[in-house]
C-alpha angles and dihedrals in degrees: 000000000000124000088249090057091053090047090051092051090050090048093051092046090050091048093052092043092055091047092050103037105033138054093227108135112261094237090056092049093050094046088052092050092049091048090053091050090051092048093049091044092230088161137001113290095242091055094048089051096043091101091071090063096033114133093223093054092047090048091056090051093053093043089059086063094047089051090049089055091052090049097042091057093044091239098127091040092055093046094050092042087063094046101038106017115180107317117196097214141038089244092053092048094049094046090055097039111037102054094051090047091050092047092048092048091056090066105021134049106273095215097074091042092056092042091056094044096054096078090040092056090045090057093041091053091052099044097040095037092234121150108257090209090070093051110042100056094044086052091057094044092049090052091051093048092049092049090058092065102073139030092247095042093093137010089240092065090048090052092052092045088053092049090052090055090049090051091050091049091053088054105188115164122263100052099125120203097352115153139152113288117246129215098262101030092112092046096080088062101023099053096056089045091050092049094049092043093052092046088051091052092049098045104031109011096086091064090061092047103050114182113256115242116237106236094183112116117243113261105229091184094057108135115247127199139203106234126184125197136172124223106248115235113253093015123143094252096060108114093015130099126246089245092054094048094047093213092125099038099100122110092240099057135075128181110230101182145324119232115204113182101314096333122103116211118200106154127087091348096169090063097044114114109237125232130199110274096024112148112221120195118204136186105212144157117240095267094050091043091054091050090052090052091050090056104101091206089069129062127187111265101217119061123181102209118341114287111228098191125088115266096235088066094055129105138205121243131187111215138177116216111240126221090245094054117121087221094069110110093014136099119241095249089054095056116112113278111203129151088228093050126096114288121220142126127237106234100170143348133207133183123197089348094302134101117257122248120242131010116331092232089064095050118106108222117237132193110268096032113143113228133184112211134191106221141168127226092273090067091074095049110029105032124086092242096162092052099046100033132042091204136007129189128181115228101229127212099027119116137162121244114250097227093175086073097048093104092050092048092049093049092048092051093046090050090050092052092042097055090048093048090051090051094239095130142354123274090247092054093045094046092049090053090046091052092050090048090050090054096044093050093048095248089120135020125214094249093054091044093055093043093051095066114101099217094182091059091049092052091052092049093048093048093046091053091050093049089057089070090056090055091051101039095046091060093245092119091053091052090052090052092053091050091052093051090051092050095048096056117164098322111099092205092053089045090052090050091049091051091050094048093046095047095045090047091052092044090058092043100045126358133310097241093046091049091050093049092048097045097044097080090044091053092045092050091048093052091049093050092049093043091230135137110280095213096084088052093048092051091045090053091052093051098041094046088058093043092103100143104117100067131032090227096062097078135025095234090054089055091047094056096037095086101036091049092047090226128173120227088248092059089067092044095052101046095027093057092055091045090050092052090051093049092044094051093047094046096049092046101040103037098064090047092057100032105035120219 
């Protein structure tokens, strides 16, 4: 091997060692590896930096914004609420979630599906008290398994199908059994693998993804509030229980009572069916209180002067009542109500760090009370903040979903997926148009769009794509190919196993499409030398090129869930290695039975 090949091996080993053994953020590790490759000139500069202009990386960036639009309008939340509901166990959640994701990934690009599911799983984990770590990675794996099943399920299969057509067009003798790939050619092998893989994740996966224990000591002094909300008429929680909705399932919230007309309910509240107009009183810490406010089915009970602006434009503000405030000594219903007065809603109230007893409308306000208010932009410019409040602080990053735009967001996303599935335009082009449409229709604002992009994930993707050129240019990839040919020998089953191992290894080291493109001529040459049918090798390439389970860098969806799931590099290695063995064994055994050598 060349010196550059040895340097590349050392670089990759150092990269993986830092990811496994240190807590250095993954983006920093990858930037360092790419910098080293540039310094050592392991490949031309423009090739090492090609990831930053790569269409796949840019597509992921734009899809984050499309997903934000679906989430900001509540569209994806409402859809998944119908499909998944509020499962009580990890098994129940995975049974309801993984098969639909795999089925959708067989016919749609799995990247937008995973992008839209990330915030849904985050909410599901919170409301159902399920460990997110046992949901995010199975989501990615299910999308990969589903994508294996059809030609259009993943870009890798499309690349291989295109290479087959190129080989047919060249037409030299000796290519035995090569033909154009059809839509469901991979399904005969991919579907059994997907079923077994999903069953494995449901039954065994949790043992590889043990929930991390929270070592942080409980904060006994954490401020708690009394918060009161009404059930909005026509909302999704009408006719359902609090337990079924999950809105009061967090550790930081407790239901005090439900008031229906003049009747106060205090017994078995979590199983009481809710009706429109019910007033629900909660004791909650600030995090839980904010999540309650963000639930569109609930609206704050107490409003000081009607608010004329739309709720999705409102903000939350923490405020401390000053001694000079006209509210001191009065109850909230007794405060002046004037159309020219300041408009805001009382969301919650706390005194001396504790929730207040009884209904908020019966509480006499005292100086020093901590209030959480729902306000509009005018609050900061037209209200006498300094006179009424000793201190105000906006709670940043919390916004209400604009549910009146849920239909528009859903139609835009469906149109985006449809034009890509029909082959009318690329996913990047379609997702850019979808993002513009989301902004123009009010489904998404520019601030939320910019904030939704996970820049760390994009940096890792771009660097990983660039490092692939170092593997190829240094001659390391060529050495791997020679080794595989030596291992395969004259036995077609051994050759098939060697192709699978080599392709899956390269997929986890570089990228799936690059691995497929590099291994295709090797597989074709092997089939020619053995005089066997090429179809088993083509199907094996499709499966192995998507077999990116061992490292988070092997597939885009792995990178997308790496951060939200708070995984370690070793989490992928442990469960991914077992999954790879399962897929490899099934592929090598099933493929020759269906597509004879």
